[in-house]
VEXTI-143567 format. One record per residue: residue number from 1; x, y, z of N, C-alpha, C in turn; residue in one letter. Coordinates in steps of 0.001 Angstrom, whole numbers. Each point is the difference from the previous one (the first is absolute). Layout:
# residues N
   nr     n.px     n.py     n.pz    ca.px    ca.py    ca.pz     c.px     c.py     c.pz  rest
  NUM        X        Y        Z        X        Y        Z        X        Y        Z     A
...
END
This chain:
# residues 224
   nr     n.px     n.py     n.pz    ca.px    ca.py    ca.pz     c.px     c.py     c.pz  rest
    1      848    -1195        0     -848     1195        0      887     1249        0     M
    2     -311      933     -874      803     1211      -80     -275      902     1201     S
    3     1012      754      365     -104      890     1151     -818     1235     -353     Q
    4     -903      414      898     -781     1211     -212      924     1200      127     V
    5       32      897    -1005      879     1172       98     -435      926     1143     P
    6      928      308      866     -263      911     1111      824     1277     -126     L
    7      725      109    -1122      705     1225     -330     -314      337    -1459     I
    8       24     1274     -341     -239      402    -1390     1112      919     -473     K
    9      320     -101    -1276     1044      838     -579     -469     1448     -123     A
   10      934      936      134     -283     1432     -193      933      507    -1102     T
   11     -384     -188    -1257      906      309    -1123      408     1461      -82     P
   12     -845      910      491      352     1420      -26     1189      293      902     W
   13      115     -746     1107     1164      153      864     1218     -686     -608     D
   14     -192    -1164     -594     1103     -720     -630      640      841    -1100     M
   15     -824      770     -740      522      834    -1079      971     1048      523     A
   16     -226      467     1226      873     1024      583     1230     -604      673     A
   17     -189    -1101      725     1086     -534      816      823    -1071     -699     F
   18     -508     -545    -1103      773     -964     -766      134    -1359      643     G
   19     -847     -298      976      -37    -1319      643    -1460     -406      144     I
   20     -300    -1294      178    -1389     -388      237     -536      678     1264     P
   21    -1221      496      -75     -629      650     1156    -1365     -617      230     T
   22     -371     -125     1268    -1198     -743      377     -746      693     1124     W
   23    -1299     -285       82     -819      439     1127     -705    -1213      580     E
   24      102     -171     1313     -683    -1110      651    -1487      287       86     L
   25     -821    -1002     -282    -1444      161      -34     -645     -175     1367     L
   26      736     -526      952     -537     -166     1352     1160      -90      979     E
   27     -312      228     1257      990     -161     1060     -214    -1365      638     Y
   28      810     -954     -419     -111    -1367      513     1353     -684     -143     S
   29      189    -1071      774     1241     -765     -107      182     -544    -1409     A
   30    -1106     -440     -625       90     -562    -1353      479     1047    -1003     A
   31     -534     1213       92      413     1064     -915     1457      392      237     A
   32      400       80     1251     1376      351      316      965    -1084     -467     L
   33     -419    -1250       72      823    -1107     -497      168       85    -1516     Q
   34    -1099      304     -712      102      178    -1456      973     1119     -339     Q
   35      -94     1109      725      901     1120     -252     1447     -400      245     A
   36      249     -750     1060     1367     -399      341      616     -900    -1066     A
   37     -841     -693     -775      491     -898    -1054       56      685    -1365     R
   38     -380     1282      -62     -105      700    -1281      953     1184      -28     T
   39      956      -30     -919      990     1076      -83     -685     1320     -374     A
   40      508     1082      571     -507     1324     -333     -340      818     1235     G
   41     -613     1145     -253     -377      929     1067    -1478     -176      317     H
   42     -325     -153     1284    -1362     -310      428     -548     1102      902     H
   43    -1296      296     -164     -708      988      815    -1187     -658      683     T
   44     -198      314     1264    -1182     -459      739     -534     1156      830     L
   45    -1312      235      -93     -666     1031      784     -870     -692     1050     K
   46      166      408     1255     -697     -659     1096     -613     1024      941     V
   47    -1005     -434      742     -606      842     1029     1066      359     1036     D
   48       81     1272      410     1012      391      985      -79     -784     1314     P
   49    -1184     -496      341     -151     -734     1255      221    -1498     -156     L
   50      293     -451    -1210      224    -1428     -216     1273     -452      708     A
   51        5    -1255      417     1194     -594      595     1078      -90    -1086     D
   52     1164      609      228     1045       67    -1018     1038    -1128      126     K
   53     -254     -975      864     1011    -1033      248      393     -739    -1275     R
   54    -1000     -389     -802      298     -729    -1234      853      831     -958     L
   55     -274     1289      -54      774      861     -890     1483      -22      357     L
   56      302       53     1277     1393      -28      430      611    -1380     -240     H
   57     -783    -1042      189      516    -1352     -249      383     -183    -1462     E
   58     -747      646     -898      270     -130    -1434      789     1183     -557     Y
   59      645      766      882      974     1025     -371     -599     1167     -789     E
   60    -1260      297      252     -594     1219     -556      350     1175      916     F
   61      216     1164     -601      394     1178      768     -987     1134     -269     Y
   62     -210      815     1015     -966     1109      -65      517     1113     -903     Y
   63     -906      564     -832      370     1128     -865     -854     1244      216     C
   64    -1292     -167      291     -867     1180       39    -1331     -369      625     D
   65     -758     1015      378    -1406     -151      366     -807      940     -882     T
   66     -990     -566     -690     -867      773     -884    -1346      242      675     L
   67     -612     1113     -342    -1333      306      514     -824      593    -1141     I
   68    -1314     -211       44     -881      443    -1087     -802     1227      420     E
   69      311     1175     -566     -887     1158      184    -1204     -144     -935     P
   70    -1195      371      480    -1187      -51     -857     -941     1134      389     Y
   71     -807      448     -980     -884     1130      252    -1205      -58     -925     C
   72    -1198      223      558    -1227      124     -779     -229     1478     -344     H
   73     -814      225    -1004     -225     1361     -498     -458      951     1106     A
   74     -872     -482      888     -555      875     1038     1061      468      995     A
   75     1123     -719       93     1039      346      972     1174      768     -606     R
   76       82        6    -1326     1150      634     -638       -8     1515      225     L
   77     1092      530      514      143     1430      227      725      612    -1207     R
   78     -754      668     -830      577      608    -1197      810     1235      363     L
   79     1193       95     -569      843     1186      174      326      512    -1395     A
   80     -290     1260     -260      177      543    -1337      931     1204       15     Q
   81      754      136    -1083      893     1139     -168       90      272    -1500     H
   82      -97     1248     -427       -4      299    -1437     1293     -384     -713     P
   83     1104     -104      743     1281     -329     -630      247    -1511      -81     D
   84     -855     -789      658      171    -1454       15    -1034     -649     -912     A
   85      477     -635    -1062     -899     -644     -962      481    -1411     -293     T
   86     -911     -816     -539      352    -1359     -406     -392     -190    -1460     I
   87      732     -881     -688     -285     -247    -1402      636    -1322     -420     S
   88     -671     -695     -914      590    -1204     -581      855      309    -1237     K
   89       36     1242     -380      871      423    -1105     1384      288      580     E
   90      875     -999      -55     1300      121      663     1106     -538     -899     I
   91     1210      485      254     1184     -472     -696      573    -1199      761     D
   92       43    -1152     -657      410    -1230      679     1417      101      553     A
   93      914      594     -736     1383       78      459      123      864     1250     E
   94     -764     1084       65       39      844     1191     -546     -746     1215     Q
   95    -1070     -746     -201     -587     -759     1106      961    -1085      472     V
   96      636     -701     -948      942    -1059      360     1205      565      748     L
   97      414     1206     -343     1120      626      705     -358      270     1461     A
   98    -1247      383      264     -453      216     1383      -82    -1326      745     I
   99     -434    -1045     -701     -165    -1320      620     1325     -601      430     C
  100     1023      142     -837     1250     -734      214      667      401     1316     H
  101      151     -966      889      648      225     1286     -867      622     1067     G
  102    -1320       86     -239     -882      718      939     -607     -886     1075     A
  103      327    -1306       14     -760     -905      869      868     -677     1056     F
  104      729      811      754      877     -527     1043     -771     -729     1089     A
  105    -1298      309      158     -808     -674     1021     -465    -1379     -455     H
  106      179     -334    -1270     -496    -1274     -527      722    -1195      596     G
  107     -725    -1105      108      581    -1197      631     1169     -566     -792     R
  108        4      184    -1310     1109     -526     -797     1271      826      210     F
  109     -150     1306      229     1166      823      308      552     -327     1388     H
  110     -845     -459      892      432     -281     1371      525    -1421      167     R
  111     -104     -794    -1057      474    -1387       46     1499      -25     -301     D
  112      811     -388      997     1456       33     -139      521    -1027     -998     F
  113     -839     -929     -446      422    -1000     -982     -224      455    -1443     N
  114     -600     1162     -197     -345      444    -1341      708     1305     -349     L
  115      317      146    -1273      658     1202     -499     -959     1184       11     S
  116      469     1141      492     -823     1212      -15     -305      414    -1446     K
  117      952     -183     -905     -221      356    -1403    -1102     -867     -599     A
  118       -7    -1297      338    -1054     -887     -507    -1350      365      613     A
  119       -4      420     1276    -1245      430      632     -541     1248     -694     A
  120      900      930     -361     -429     1177     -761     -621     -419    -1333     D
  121      629     -971     -669     -497     -471    -1289    -1389     -603      132     L
  122     -254     -694     1110    -1331     -590      203    -1079     1085      -40     R
  123      226     1110      715     -995     1071       21      -78      727    -1344     Y
  124     1143      147     -662      -15      617    -1333     -846     -839     -965     D
  125      198    -1325       38     -764     -892     -878    -1491       64      303     N
  126     -338       63     1292    -1408       72      413     -637     1283     -532     W
  127      728     1107      117     -533     1264     -494     -207      -42    -1517     L
  128      917     -615     -726     -155     -118    -1450    -1281     -752     -355     K
  129     -303    -1054      756    -1233     -763     -247    -1229      874      252     Q
  130       30      784     1073    -1125      883      301     -141     1089    -1061     L
  131     1116      517     -493      -44     1005    -1060     -607     -586    -1275     L
  132      403    -1235     -324     -542     -654    -1196    -1515     -173      102     D
  133     -489     -230     1229    -1436     -182      232     -731     1328      194     A
  134      738     1110      -60     -554     1343      240     -631       97     1387     Q
  135      695     -562      970     -463        0     1385      928      835      886     H
  136      458     1125     -534      880      882      764     -500     1440     -125     V
  137     -136      646     1148     -289     1435       28     1305      757      238     Y
  138      269      995     -843     1094      914      271     -467     1063      972     G
  139      857      362      942     -309     1003     1008      778     1263     -352     L
  140     -705     1090     -235      652     1228     -466     -174     1136     1016     R
  141     1064      776      144      -37     1203      818      340     1179     -907     W
  142     -960      884     -168      143     1130     -917      399     -486    -1398     Q
  143     -596    -1107     -397      219     -553    -1327     1220     -872     -154     G
  144      856      -83     1013     1234     -778      -79     -209    -1363      656     V
  145      460    -1066     -661     -159    -1346      556      763     -127     1311     L
  146     -718     -370     1062      602     -100     1327       14    -1425      530     A
  147     -772     -897     -611      -72    -1372      483    -1043     -778     -770     G
  148     -351    -1156      526     -982     -853     -677     -701     -886     1014     F
  149    -1185     -479     -374     -715    -1042      738     -476    -1022    -1020     I
  150      440    -1243      159     -481    -1094     -829    -1066     -776      742     G
  151     -995     -495     -718    -1107     -691      650     -391    -1252     -784     Y
  152     -687     -887      696     -593    -1186     -610    -1389     -161      603     S
  153    -1047      176     -822    -1354      -18      545     -177     1161      958     G
  154     -336     -336     1261     -171     1040     1018     1192       86      945     N
  155     1119     -580     -421     1154     -135      876     1151      889     -476     N
  156      469      909      865     1197      787     -302     1208     -894      262     L
  157      705     -378    -1055     1011    -1054      139     1436      518      -41     V
  158      235     1162     -592     1372      483     -144      -46     1525      -92     L
  159      741      680      857      -40     1461      -30     1293      582      562     H
  160      378     1132     -548     1227      667      452      -28     1461     -431     A
  161      742      822      742      202     1403     -345     1478      239     -284     L
  162      276      933     -889     1374      450     -193      509      610     1300     A
  163     1298     -107      251      577      390     1291     -344     1438      386     A
  164      -10      911     -953     -201     1421      327    -1410      308      488     R
  165     -955     -924     -222    -1388      235      406     -390     -747     1277     Y
  166      926     -761      545     -319     -760     1210       70      884     1236     R
  167     -792     -347     1010       67      692     1278     -541     1412       -1     G
  168     -802      360     -974     -538     1354      -95    -1514       55      228     K
  169     -616    -1135      349    -1434      -13      251     -850       39    -1254     G
  170      588     -316    -1155     -729       71    -1264     -730    -1291     -345     L
  171      450    -1121      554     -530    -1304     -413    -1507     -110      199     S
  172     -518      645     1039    -1433     -128      291     -863      481    -1165     K
  173      485      993     -753     -779      502    -1133      -76    -1032    -1120     Y
  174     1129     -585     -325       33     -981    -1086     -687    -1306      389     W
  175      283     -482     1206     -576    -1289      409    -1528       84       83     W
  176     -518     1087      563    -1451      110      106     -627      120    -1382     S
  177      700      653     -948     -529      131    -1357      -61    -1348     -705     A
  178     1062     -798      126       21    -1328     -635    -1025     -916      659     V
  179      -62       16     1323     -991     -831      703    -1416      376     -439     C
  180     -259     1292      -95    -1324      446     -412     -308     -443    -1424     N
  181      990       53     -885     -198     -442    -1385     -352    -1484      -56     A
  182      665     -822      811     -294    -1440       12    -1387     -270      580     L
  183     -386      751     1010    -1340     -163      584    -1079      438     -993     L
  184      260     1064     -712     -982      465     -999      -95     -947    -1185     E
  185      990     -883     -136        4     -984    -1084     -792    -1251      366     N
  186     -719       49     1123     -886    -1105      368      520     -919     1075     G
  187     1166      276      562      529     -838     1067     -665      356     1334     N
  188     -294    -1028      781     -634      206     1309      963      609      999     E
  189     1290     -349     -114     1015      524      898     1335        9     -734     K
  190      973      687      566     1364      -37     -506      878     -570     1107     V
  191     1090     -619     -401      884     -614      990     1431       -3     -530     K
  192      918     -400      851     1393     -105     -390      664    -1039      896     S
  193     1305     -138     -101      774     -855      890     1330      691      226     S
  194      347      243     1265     1223      750      297      768     -674     1128     I
  195     1286      281       46      817     -455     1115     -298      851     1225     S
  196      -82     -633     1158     -242      764     1228     1196      873      355     V
  197     1154     -240     -635     1162      854      255      -82     1311     -772     T
  198     -888       83     -985     -130     1215     -810     -973      950      687     N
  199      473      657     1039     -869      803      850     -605     1186     -745     L
  200      741      569     -943     -524     1159     -728    -1257     -376     -782     A
  201       30    -1142     -681    -1167     -425     -782    -1127     -450      919     V
  202      337     -664     1100    -1020     -421      956     -753     1216      551     L
  203      742     1049      361     -633     1225      507     -840      675    -1086     K
  204      478      -58    -1240     -759      582    -1110    -1361     -664     -132     L
  205      -13    -1329      -38    -1275     -709     -136     -920      292     1184     Y
  206      544       32     1200     -820      294     1177     -619     1396     -106     A
  207      766      978     -509     -504     1367     -106    -1127      128    -1017     S
  208      -70     -950     -961    -1033       45    -1033    -1252     -793      382     L
  209      -18     -557     1212    -1179     -723      471       64    -1495     -167     G
  210     1166     -546     -352      144    -1439     -182       38     -714     1350     F
  211     -523    -1212        5      175     -927     1112     1021    -1053     -425     S
  212      373     -900      931     1064     -968     -280     -422    -1382      490     F
  213      329    -1016     -808     -217    -1387      432      931     -929     -764     N
  214     -201    -1313      190      722    -1045     -740     1519      133       85     N
  215      513      188     1211     1460       47      137      591    -1395     -234     S
  216     1181      -39     -618      676    -1259     -315     1502      165      205     Q
  217      604     -960      689     1457      -59       73      510     -733    -1236     D
  218     1069      521     -589      564     -590    -1216     1354     -625      332     V
  219      130    -1290     -337     1237     -743      207      549     -488    -1337     Y
  220     1315      -31      -93      676     -478    -1202      939    -1151      334     H
  221      334     -785    -1038     1095     -965       93      622     -155    -1377     R
  222     1303      -77      -53      724     -279    -1240      555    -1413       87     L
  223     -488     -874     -905      439    -1403      -23      989     -168    -1146     V
  224     1242     -357      286     1002     -125    -1077     -261    -1200     -910     P
END
């Protein structure tokens, strides 16, 4: 009898890192055993309160904790400014330049077994896919491109600002505009997924009326 697959390939990650990459489908001894017998880089997301003993036995190491901000239309606090606009008419090269190297909080950048350059490439590749699907809003300040927000359905999946626009309190204008656009497009709510270490983005979502749930600890293992 063939073994039931308890891990799945993640080809988008393999394209960036140049090695087989996998995600475990469940937290169990059987899944961890399959991972231990399969060469490549493995990811497992678990409840923060779960017993982590098995993870340590199978040499998985902690990388990050993710949390899901979410907001319904009635709770969204709109912030508007005449100099802050959004548009899907954007220059791909300018957006990619903002993306490259902007995700130091990402779990792949924090993984000591992975190249930072390859982690940058992973996000660059992801943004290219979103651009091809026309799922990216350019964020403009006085007509100049300042950043971007990429989305999938009702989910804000990838976003960054150019360095000169960070820390100035401008993000609330762009984020509320994009969230409002997605809600007006028929979505019941908008959501995202962020690292709990990214306090600036966490505070931004809280200021716009978002609530938080579905926290997950992320563990990795590299099997030679």
